[in-house]
VEXMARDREN-776645 format. One line per 5 residues: number of its first residue (from 1); their letters; for each residue x, y, z of C-alpha. Coordinates in steps of 0.001 Angstrom, whole numbers. Each point is the difference from the previous one (the first is absolute). Layout:
NUM> a> X Y Z  ...
END
This chain:
1> xxxxx> -34959 -31992 12794  2488 -2654 -1103  1556 -1989 2832  3447 -1458 -429  954 -3272 1598
6> xxxxx> 3301 717 1726  1081 -3044 1982  -1352 -3458 671  1162 -1086 3410  -1063 -3521 -924
11> xxxxx> 3141 -1537 -1557  1439 3522 -520  -1501 424 -3494  -1608 2847 -1937  -3321 -1016 -1518
16> xxxxx> -1070 1638 -3238  -2232 -740 -2933  1640 -822 -3350  -1811 2925 -1661  84 2623 2735
21> xxxxx> 424 438 3689  -2958 -1714 1640  -2364 1871 2306  -886 -3284 1690  2044 -3050 1001
26> xxxxx> -574 -3286 -1841  -2554 -2439 1392  2693 -2246 1415  1328 2902 2096  -3248 824 1795
31> xxxxx> 1003 -1926 3074  3260 1931 257  -1385 3446 -813  641 1204 3523  3747 -407 -616
36> xxxxx> 26 2150 -3143  805 3728 115  -1714 2323 -2461  1156 3500 -871  -1270 2901 -2118
41> xxxxx> 3561 1232 -642  1383 -179 -3538  2870 -2276 -902  2644 2707 317  -715 139 3752
46> xxxxx> 153 -3744 629  3506 94 1387  -1283 1966 3004  -2624 -2676 781  1970 -3217 -137
51> xxxxx> 3629 -900 417  -236 -3694 -989  -1363 -1880 -2971  1007 -533 -3611  147 3751 -842
56> xxxxx> 1909 1069 3111  3482 -247 -1522  -1091 1784 -3181  -1376 2932 1944  3045 173 2248
61> xxxxx> 2282 138 -3029  -1882 2990 -1432  29 1925 3271  1224 3592 -198  1981 1848 2660
66> xxxxx> -375 3783 -379  2506 2170 1844  -344 3767 382  3251 1799 812  528 3497 1354
71> xxxxx> 3598 624 -1060  2255 2531 1723  3673 862 -59  980 -2026 3090  -2760 -2615 296
76> xxxxx> -3119 -1385 -1657  -3248 -1136 1573  -1869 -2932 -1536  -3608 -1157 204  -584 -3599 -1098
81> xxxxx> -3549 -596 -1133  -880 -3672 -396  -3264 -1747 718  -1736 3227 1030  2360 839 2903
86> xxxxx> 2821 2525 355  3438 -660 1475  2515 2808 485  3763 169 200  2894 2454 -221
91> xxxxx> 3397 -579 -1606  3029 2301 -370  1126 1010 -3486  3295 -1839 371  1311 -3232 -1468
96> xxxxx> -1011 -1820 3178  -3496 1476 -113  -543 -886 -3647  1340 -3513 619  -2387 -549 2924
101> xxxxx> -2979 1179 -2044  929 -2130 -3014  444 -3027 2258  -3588 405 1152  -1318 384 -3548
106> xxxxx> 1929 -3083 -1121  -1938 -2065 2539  -3273 1076 -1601  1368 -756 -3440  1028 -3500 1088
111> xxxxx> -3585 -651 1107  -1118 762 -3553  -1296 3488 765  533 2905 -2375  1471 3094 1648
116> xxxxx> -452 3515 -1364  893 3369 1492  -1383 3537 -287  2258 2946 843  -158 3759 -468
121> xxxxx> 2352 1794 -2352  2821 1534 2063  3729 613 -314  1084 -3574 742  -2894 -1768 -1743
126> xxxxx> 2157 -1012 -2975  2529 -1772 2242  -2777 -1666 2019  -1758 -1138 -3166  3235 -1511 -1331
131> xxxxx> 573 -1986 3198  -3561 -1353 -17  -95 -935 -3692  3323 -1810 336  -1744 -2263 2538
136> xxxxx> -2941 -643 -2343  -2451 2362 1715  -2268 2196 -2124  107 3690 942  -2650 2618 -769
141> xxxxx> 1296 3576 257  -2855 2307 1006  -790 3319 -1630  -631 2080 3134  -1676 2803 -1957
146> xxxxx> -2887 -2359 -746  -194 -1704 3407  -1157 2844 2234  -1411 -2441 2534  3556 -367 1355
151> xxxxx> 1396 3508 -424  -3112 1788 1319  -885 -2416 2791  -717 1517 3416  1613 -3044 1621
156> xxxxx> 3512 240 -1401  1986 -2845 1553  2343 -2505 -1568  -2180 -2998 915  -3173 1632 -1271
161> xxxxx> 1633 994 -3306  1411 -3495 -489  -3400 -1558 768  -1731 2311 -2500  2519 -886 -2721
166> xxxxx> -417 -3727 700  -3797 267 -159  18 1835 -3327  2626 -2411 -1345  -2202 -2956 892
171> xxxxx> -2844 1533 -2013  2287 920 -2942  -898 3677 385  3455 1557 399  870 2694 -2594
176> xxxxx> 3371 -1091 -1351  2943 2275 -759  2588 -1161 -2517  3686 440 817  2270 1146 -2793
181> xxxxx> 2940 -2018 -1290  3402 99 1645  1475 1947 -2935  -2699 2658 227  480 213 3756
186> xxxxx> 3723 642 -451  -731 2603 -2666  -2471 1775 2290  2497 163 2827  2687 1517 -2222
191> xxxxx> -2474 2595 -1266  -997 867 3566  3659 429 964  490 2346 -2951  -3093 1998 961
196> xxxxx> 1263 347 3580  3369 1272 -1212  -1626 2521 -2352  -2243 1346 2766  2981 408 2311
201> xxxxx> 1892 1947 -2674  -3005 2297 -484  -149 715 3753  3683 1032 38  -356 2177 -3078
206> xxxxx> -2945 1777 1611  2182 776 3030  2615 1538 -2273  -2641 2154 -1727  -1250 1141 3427
211> xxxxx> 3556 867 1053  495 2150 -3114  -3273 1815 670  931 636 3643  3287 1646 -1068
216> xxxxx> -1797 2286 -2444  1672 -1603 -2985  -1726 -535 -3324  -1381 -3506 -163  1567 -2225 -2622
221> xxxxx> -1835 -1776 -2778  -1373 -3455 850  2447 -1753 -2323  3088 1654 1491  301 -2487 2884
226> xxxxx> -219 -2968 -2360  3639 217 -1154  3223 34 2005  1137 3278 -1553  -3275 1698 879
231> xxxxx> 163 -1213 3609  3608 1196 274  -957 3509 -1175  -2757 183 2598  2361 -1280 2711
236> xxxxx> 2601 2667 -891  -2664 2679 258  -1030 -1277 3445  3630 -78 1141  210 3716 -631
241> xxxxx> -2963 435 2366  1729 -2177 2615  -2633 -2749 -326  2146 -2497 -1820  413 -2202 3090
246> xxxxx> -3780 -315 288  -538 -860 -3665  3072 -2203 -514  -1565 -3195 1501  -3127 524 -2091
251> xxxxx> 1966 189 -3240  2066 -3067 918  -3134 -2014 783  -1641 1055 -3267  3038 -1183 -1958
256> xxxxx> 105 -3320 1839  -3728 -607 -436  250 789 -3715  2578 -2773 -347  -2256 -2390 1912
261> xxxxx> -2907 817 -2319  2162 -760 -3035  1054 -3315 1559  -3622 -1024 606  -934 959 -3560
266> xxxxx> 2832 -2156 -1355  -1330 -2946 2004  -3495 608 -1338  1319 243 -3538  1858 -3294 343
271> xxxxx> -3027 -1709 1563  -2376 1112 -2771  2427 -310 -2923  -1813 -2906 -1701  -3518 634 1286
276> xxxxx> -2627 -73 -2760  -2555 2133 1857  2488 2821 517  993 -132 -3672  -3663 338 -1042
281> xxxxx> -653 2869 2400  3047 1894 -1252  -1603 203 -3459  -2594 2452 1379  1026 3600 -796
286> xxxxx> 765 1847 3232  493 -3172 2094  3495 -164 1485  1862 -2683 1880  -1296 908 3466
291> xxxxx> -3650 -49 -1108  507 -3263 -1897  1675 -1659 3000  -2749 1190 2350  -2842 -1214 -2227
296> xxxxx> 1782 -3338 -439  564 -434 3743  -3553 743 1118  -1758 -1734 -2891  1953 -3259 390
301> xxxxx> -2159 -2413 -2036  -2429 1707 -2390  -1865 -3288 -558  -1642 217 3423  -2082 2953 -1251
306> xxxxx> -2756 -1366 -2207  -908 3391 -1486  1460 3525 -305  -2652 1233 2416  1347 -2355 2667
311> xxxxx> 3512 1333 -565  -1139 3641 228  -1906 -866 3174  3109 -1668 1438  1910 3241 -626
316> xxxxx> -2712 1974 1833  -860 2196 -2997  -3735 -799 -163  -2708 2024 1810  -2072 -1101 2937
321> xxxxx> -3451 -1239 -1013  -3012 26 2329  -3254 -1241 -1492  -3149 -422 2047  -3489 -302 -1464
326> xxxxx> -209 2807 -2571  2949 1954 1404  3369 -257 -1705  3021 1889 1282  3598 32 -1269
331> xxxxx> 2610 1437 2341  3732 557 -39  2511 -2654 -973  384 -2846 2475  3802 271 415
336> xxxxx> 36 -3704 843  3040 -1976 -1006  3651 1072 -133  424 3761 -179  3359 -498 -1738
341> xxxxx> -1763 -1529 -3010  -2531 2823 -63  2782 2593 152  1924 -1695 -2810  -3053 44 -2283
346> xxxxx> -494 3705 708  3667 635 -819  -440 -1768 -3346  -2861 2378 -827  2131 2995 997
351> xxxxx> 2686 -1270 -2348  -2534 -157 -2830  -1000 3586 692  3590 1137 -420  122 -1651 -3442
356> xxxxx> -2786 1980 -1665  1714 -149 -3379  -664 -3775 -76  -3162 -296 2053  -2142 2989 -1042
361> xxxxx> -1978 -2141 -2489  -671 -2857 2455  -3625 -400 942  950 -546 3650  1943 3268 199
366> xxxxx> -2664 1938 -1887  -2514 -1210 2528  2358 1107 2752  225 3544 -1399  -3787 208 -342
371> xxxxx> -545 -1277 3555  2642 2340 1399  -1999 3119 -888  -3143 -1353 1674  1239 -1969 3032
376> xxxxx> 3534 1189 585  3432 -1502 -424  -54 -2415 2974  -3117 -1970 -918  1022 -31 -3656
381> xxxxx> 3388 -1534 784  -1581 -2703 2194  -2555 -858 -2686  2761 -250 -2603  2074 -2166 2350
386> xxxxx> -2909 -2439 225  -115 -159 -3807  3755 -605 -23  -510 -2895 2445  -2399 -1549 -2523
391> xxxxx> 2574 425 -2784  2736 -1589 2126  -2255 -2957 859  -562 -717 -3697  3723 364 -758
396> xxxxx> 1139 -2371 2743  -2838 -2501 -486  594 -300 -3742  3799 397 299  136 2781 -2605
401> xxxxx> 1842 3297 -140  -1650 3386 150  -1603 898 -3340  -348 3729 -678  -2360 -720 -2897
406> xxxxx> -2621 -1346 2397  -27 3255 1958  -1558 1874 -2940  -3683 -544 -743  -66 -409 -3783
411> xxxxx> -3750 455 -352  37 3084 2169  2993 1345 -1885  -1799 -402 -3347  -3093 1635 1415
416> xxxxx> 2112 2863 1349  1653 490 -3377  -3408 68 -1725  -1298 2563 2489  3080 2171 -459
421> xxxxx> -386 -195 -3769  -3668 991 222  890 2886 2288  2588 1278 -2462  -2528 -151 -2854
426> xxxxx> -2521 1901 2111  2561 2687 776  815 355 -3692  -3690 296 -895  -578 2684 2622
431> xxxxx> 3055 1895 -1196  -1247 -184 -3621  -3403 1412 943  1567 2921 1795  2004 962 -3117
436> xxxxx> -2973 726 -2349  480 2712 -2694  -1282 3495 780  -2262 108 -3095  -1764 -3151 1059
441> xxxxx> -608 1414 3451  -1517 3187 -1535  -2251 -2038 -2276  -1280 -1871 2982  -906 3184 1796
446> xxxxx> -1879 1315 -3063  -2040 -3144 -213  -927 324 3631  -1012 3654 -399  -2107 -465 -3161
451> xxxxx> -1930 -2717 1687  437 -2778 -2535  -2370 -2823 635  1485 -2791 2050  -1168 -3509 545
456> xxxxx> -1457 -343 3444  -1026 -3129 1857  -3378 -1 1609  91 -1165 3555  -2272 -2904 703
461> x> -1919 -36 3205
END
C-alpha cells in the first residue's frame, strides 16, 4: 500500500520525493520521524486531516457547501452539508426569509466556498431558482419521478428530506429536471386557462341536455348550442315548459365563457405570431393552431432531445420494457411526460385520418389501417402518434417544413405497382383460358378417350 506523507510538524513542511511521494522520510529526517504524521488517505481527503500548511488555503478555496432544501408554500427547510456534518434551518418564503438565507450563503462565498443548492420541482421552484441564481448560487432542480428515495421514504419529514437531498447532491447523484423557458411557461398557462374554460362550457351544456331530457323534449344536435341563434331557440322552447328561469343563467354563462375563450385565443395568436416552430408545425396536414401551440409549449427547445426516440419517450408514447436474463417483456406506454403533448400528437393523427384523400398513399397511414384490423383503433392511433413524434423531431431539428413526398415509400410504391401489374396479367391469362373454343374442347376429350400415348415421367426413388 502506498503511504502519503501528509504533514511534517518539523518546520511545518510537507516532505516528498521529486519523482513520487516517498514511502520513507529522508535520512536527515530520521531523528524527527516521531513528529511526522502518515496517512493512507488519498490527496482528495487531505483537507480533513490538516488545516495548516502550504496546501491549506488551496483546499479551503475549493471547498463545496451542499444545501438540500425541502421547499413548501409558506416555508423551506434547509440542510447544510459541509465537512461531513449536517446543519438544519427553517426560513419563511418571504422577502425577509430569502434575505436571511442569502445573507448566510454570502458568508460562505466570502470565505471562498462554492455554494450549490438542490430543490424539488414544485409550484414555486421557478421563483426560488431565480432568487438563488441572482445571488450566484447554482440550483439543481430534482426530477422527483426518478428520486423515489424521497417520495417513498417511510420517514417523511422536512429535515429528513432535506438531508437526503443534500447527501445525494454532495455525491452528484441527483436526477435533474430542466425548467422550460419563460415564454413557454406563459404559453402553457394560457393553454391551461383555455382548457379550463372549455371544460366549464361542456359541463353547462351537459346540464342543458339533461334538462331537455327530463322535460321529455327531443334532444338537440350537439352543434346547436355552439351558436347564439341555436341557444336562443332552445331557451324559447324551455320557456314554454316554464323552465326558462332555470336555464337562463346557464345560457348567459356559456355566452360569456365563449367570449373569454376567444380573448385567450387572440392572446395566444399574438404571442405566437412570429414563432418559427409554430409555422413549421402548421405545415402538417390536419394540424391546427391549438395543436401547434400545444406542441410548441411543451417541447420548448428541441435541441435538448438528442434523438427522436428521446423525444417520443419524453411524450410518454413508448412502451415499458422489462428485460431480465432471457425474458423480455414490452408493456403499455409509459405515459410519462406532459399529457398535453401526448394528446396534441394524437389529435394530429386524428386530423390525418379525416384527410384520407391526401393521406391514403402515405406509408404511415397504410400501416395504421393494417394495424387497425389486427389490434384495434386505440393502439393503432398511439403507434401512429409515436411515428408522428419522430417526424416532428426531424422537422424541428432540421428547421424544415413538412414534406408530403417523404411520406410515400418510393421503393414500396414501385414494388406495389409491379405486383398489381402482374396480378392484372394473371387475371387476363386465366380469363383467356376459360374462353377456349368448343371444338378445341371436344378434340381434347377425344384424345383422352382414344388413349393417345402421353409422355410420362418416371418417379425416381
